[in-house]
C-alpha positions as CSV (number, residue, x, y, z in Angstrom):
1,X,176.7,111.6,88.5
2,X,174.7,114.8,88.9
3,X,174.5,116.3,92.3
4,X,171.7,118.4,93.8
5,X,171.3,122.0,94.8
6,X,168.8,122.9,97.5
7,X,167.3,126.3,97.0
8,X,165.2,127.7,99.8
9,X,162.4,130.1,98.7
10,X,163.1,129.0,95.1
11,X,159.6,129.3,93.6
12,X,159.7,133.0,92.6
13,X,161.7,136.2,92.3
14,X,165.5,135.9,93.0
15,X,165.1,132.3,94.2
16,X,163.7,131.3,90.9
17,X,166.6,132.9,89.0
18,X,169.0,131.0,91.3
19,X,167.3,127.7,90.8
20,X,167.3,128.2,87.0
21,X,171.0,129.1,87.1
22,X,171.9,126.0,89.1
23,X,169.9,123.9,86.6
24,X,171.9,125.5,83.7
25,X,175.1,124.5,85.5
26,X,173.8,120.9,85.5
27,X,172.6,120.5,89.0
28,X,169.4,118.6,89.8
29,X,167.2,120.9,91.9
30,X,165.6,120.5,95.3
31,X,163.1,123.4,95.2
32,X,161.9,124.5,98.6
33,X,158.7,126.6,99.1
34,X,156.4,127.4,101.9
35,X,153.1,128.9,100.5
36,X,153.7,129.4,96.8
37,X,152.8,125.9,95.5
38,X,151.5,127.1,92.1
39,X,154.6,129.2,91.5
40,X,156.8,126.3,92.6
41,X,155.1,124.0,90.1
42,X,155.6,126.6,87.3
43,X,159.3,127.0,88.2
44,X,159.7,123.2,88.3
45,X,158.4,122.9,84.8
46,X,161.0,125.4,83.6
47,X,163.7,123.5,85.4
48,X,162.7,120.2,83.9
49,X,162.9,121.7,80.4
50,X,166.7,122.0,81.0
51,X,167.1,118.2,81.2
52,X,167.8,118.0,85.0
53,X,165.6,116.7,87.7
54,X,163.5,118.8,90.1
55,X,161.7,117.9,93.2
56,X,159.6,120.2,95.4
57,X,159.9,120.3,99.2
58,X,157.5,122.2,101.3
59,X,158.7,123.4,104.8
60,X,157.4,126.2,107.0
61,X,160.6,127.7,108.6
62,X,158.5,128.9,111.6
63,X,158.1,125.2,112.5
64,X,161.3,123.8,113.9
65,X,160.6,120.2,113.0
66,X,159.9,121.0,109.3
67,X,163.1,123.1,109.1
68,X,165.2,120.4,110.7
69,X,163.8,117.7,108.4
70,X,164.5,119.5,105.1
71,X,168.1,118.6,104.4
72,X,167.6,115.1,105.6
73,X,164.6,114.7,103.2
74,X,166.6,116.0,100.3
75,X,169.7,113.9,101.1
76,X,167.6,110.8,101.3
77,X,166.5,111.3,97.7
78,X,169.7,112.7,96.1
79,X,173.4,113.5,96.4
80,X,173.3,117.0,97.9
81,X,176.3,119.3,97.2
82,X,174.9,122.9,97.2
83,X,172.7,124.8,99.6
84,X,171.4,128.3,98.8
85,X,169.8,130.0,101.8
86,X,167.5,132.4,99.9
87,X,164.2,132.3,101.7
88,X,163.5,135.6,103.5
89,X,160.8,137.7,105.2
90,X,160.9,141.5,104.8
91,X,158.7,144.1,106.5
92,X,159.2,147.3,108.5
93,X,159.9,147.2,112.2
94,X,161.5,149.4,114.9
95,X,163.4,148.5,118.0
96,X,161.1,150.5,120.2
97,X,157.7,149.5,118.7
98,X,157.8,146.1,116.9
99,X,156.4,143.1,118.6
100,X,158.4,140.0,119.7
101,X,156.1,137.9,117.5
102,X,157.1,139.9,114.5
103,X,160.8,139.6,115.4
104,X,160.4,135.8,115.9
105,X,158.9,135.4,112.4
106,X,161.8,137.3,110.9
107,X,164.4,135.5,113.0
108,X,163.0,132.0,112.2
109,X,163.1,132.5,108.5
110,X,166.0,134.8,107.9
111,X,168.5,133.5,110.4
112,X,167.5,130.4,112.4
113,X,166.6,128.4,109.3
114,X,169.9,129.1,107.5
115,X,171.7,128.2,110.7
116,X,169.9,124.9,111.1
117,X,170.2,124.0,107.4
118,X,173.9,124.8,107.4
119,X,174.4,122.6,110.4
120,X,172.4,119.7,108.8
121,X,174.2,120.2,105.5
122,X,177.6,119.9,107.2
123,X,176.5,116.6,108.8
124,X,175.6,115.0,105.5
125,X,177.7,116.5,102.8
126,X,181.3,115.5,102.2
127,X,182.3,118.4,99.9
128,X,180.0,121.2,98.9
129,X,179.1,124.9,98.8
130,X,176.7,127.1,100.8
131,X,175.6,130.5,99.5
132,X,173.6,132.9,101.7
133,X,171.6,135.7,100.3
134,X,172.0,138.9,102.4
135,X,171.2,142.5,101.6
136,X,173.4,145.5,100.7
137,X,172.0,147.3,103.7
138,X,174.1,145.1,106.1
139,X,176.8,147.8,106.1
140,X,174.4,150.4,107.6
141,X,172.6,151.0,110.9
142,X,170.0,153.5,109.9
143,X,166.9,151.6,108.8
144,X,163.1,151.3,108.9
145,X,163.5,147.5,108.9
146,X,165.3,147.0,112.2
147,X,164.5,143.4,112.9
148,X,164.9,142.3,109.2
149,X,168.3,144.0,109.0
150,X,169.4,142.5,112.3
151,X,168.7,139.0,111.0
152,X,170.7,139.7,107.8
153,X,173.6,141.2,109.7
154,X,173.6,138.0,111.8
155,X,173.5,135.9,108.7
156,X,176.6,137.8,107.3
157,X,178.5,136.8,110.5
158,X,177.3,133.2,110.2
159,X,178.7,133.2,106.7
160,X,182.2,134.1,107.9
161,X,182.2,131.9,111.0
162,X,180.8,128.8,109.2
163,X,183.3,129.3,106.3
164,X,186.1,129.1,108.8
165,X,184.7,126.1,110.8
166,X,183.5,124.0,107.8
167,X,186.7,124.4,105.7
168,X,188.3,122.8,103.8
169,X,185.4,120.6,102.7
170,X,182.6,123.1,102.5
171,X,182.9,126.6,101.2
172,X,180.5,129.3,102.5
173,X,180.0,132.6,100.7
174,X,177.2,135.2,100.4
175,X,175.6,137.6,97.9
176,X,174.3,140.9,99.0
177,X,171.7,142.2,96.5
178,X,170.8,145.9,96.1
179,X,168.1,147.3,93.8
180,X,166.9,144.1,92.1
181,X,163.2,143.7,92.6
182,X,160.7,146.1,94.2
183,X,159.3,145.2,97.6
184,X,155.6,144.3,98.0
185,X,153.4,147.2,97.2
186,X,155.9,149.0,95.0
187,X,156.6,148.9,91.3
188,X,159.7,149.3,89.1
189,X,159.3,153.1,89.3
190,X,160.3,152.9,93.0
191,X,163.6,151.2,92.0
192,X,164.3,153.6,89.2
193,X,163.8,156.6,91.5
194,X,166.2,155.1,94.0
195,X,168.7,154.2,91.3
196,X,169.3,157.9,90.8
197,X,171.0,157.9,94.2
198,X,173.5,155.1,93.6
199,X,176.8,155.3,91.7
200,X,175.8,153.2,88.6
201,X,172.4,154.8,88.4
202,X,170.8,151.6,87.2
203,X,168.6,148.8,88.5
204,X,169.9,145.2,88.6
205,X,167.9,142.1,87.7
206,X,167.6,138.5,89.2
207,X,170.1,137.5,86.5
208,X,172.7,139.8,88.1
209,X,172.4,137.6,91.2
210,X,172.6,134.4,89.1
211,X,175.9,135.6,87.5
212,X,177.4,136.2,91.0
213,X,176.1,132.8,92.1
214,X,177.7,131.0,89.2
215,X,181.0,132.8,89.9
216,X,181.0,131.6,93.6
217,X,180.0,128.0,92.7
218,X,182.8,127.8,90.1
219,X,185.5,129.6,92.1
220,X,187.0,126.9,94.4
221,X,189.6,129.2,96.0
222,X,187.0,131.5,97.6
223,X,185.3,131.2,100.9
224,X,183.9,133.5,103.6
225,X,183.3,136.3,101.2
226,X,180.3,138.5,100.3
227,X,179.8,139.9,96.8
228,X,177.7,143.1,96.8
229,X,175.6,143.1,93.7
230,X,174.2,146.6,94.2
231,X,175.4,149.0,91.6
232,X,177.7,150.6,94.1
233,X,175.0,151.3,96.6
234,X,177.0,150.1,99.5
235,X,179.7,152.8,98.8
């Protein structure tokens, strides 16, 4: 019997690559989205072409009740065995000047939702795997994205702590991407310029993340680890 992988923020960008990778591995897909319905429908069509099932689930992670219900809704319809916490908000902020409202938005999506989904997953899944999507910048403290980076650092700690507390039945790991896709308002030239500053002097792709995801899903003697897919940027 096929089991299901729940991918948050799976309609586009890295989330789409993750969803397609899981489909290639034979998982049925529970594709979460918040606003990108048309992109979610397009990704669903690609997934269905791989001879697996795909169902869309809308949830706004700034609404507690919608976040809380997501895993239950997926579990009611299928046998869930994989959770990928990919959904993320990203914008500039500083400790001195950013508003509490901005922090709350980032916290809700980037940390609180993965915490809740991890907890609900553990209640309902006998054996499974959780993969959190972080950021190569978690090793640093200098940043123009103070609140964003704080949430990703927190998620890195949640990865390690939950790996310990959910073992041996549920493995929890993470992937920390580097130069994969340009942020909003930038193009690939932005990434190529930055790539000159990192050891491998190249830009990755969403498929780079998919390869790491596949490795973690298939490696049943690994838990509590973070793979940095960043061309050596973290060095």
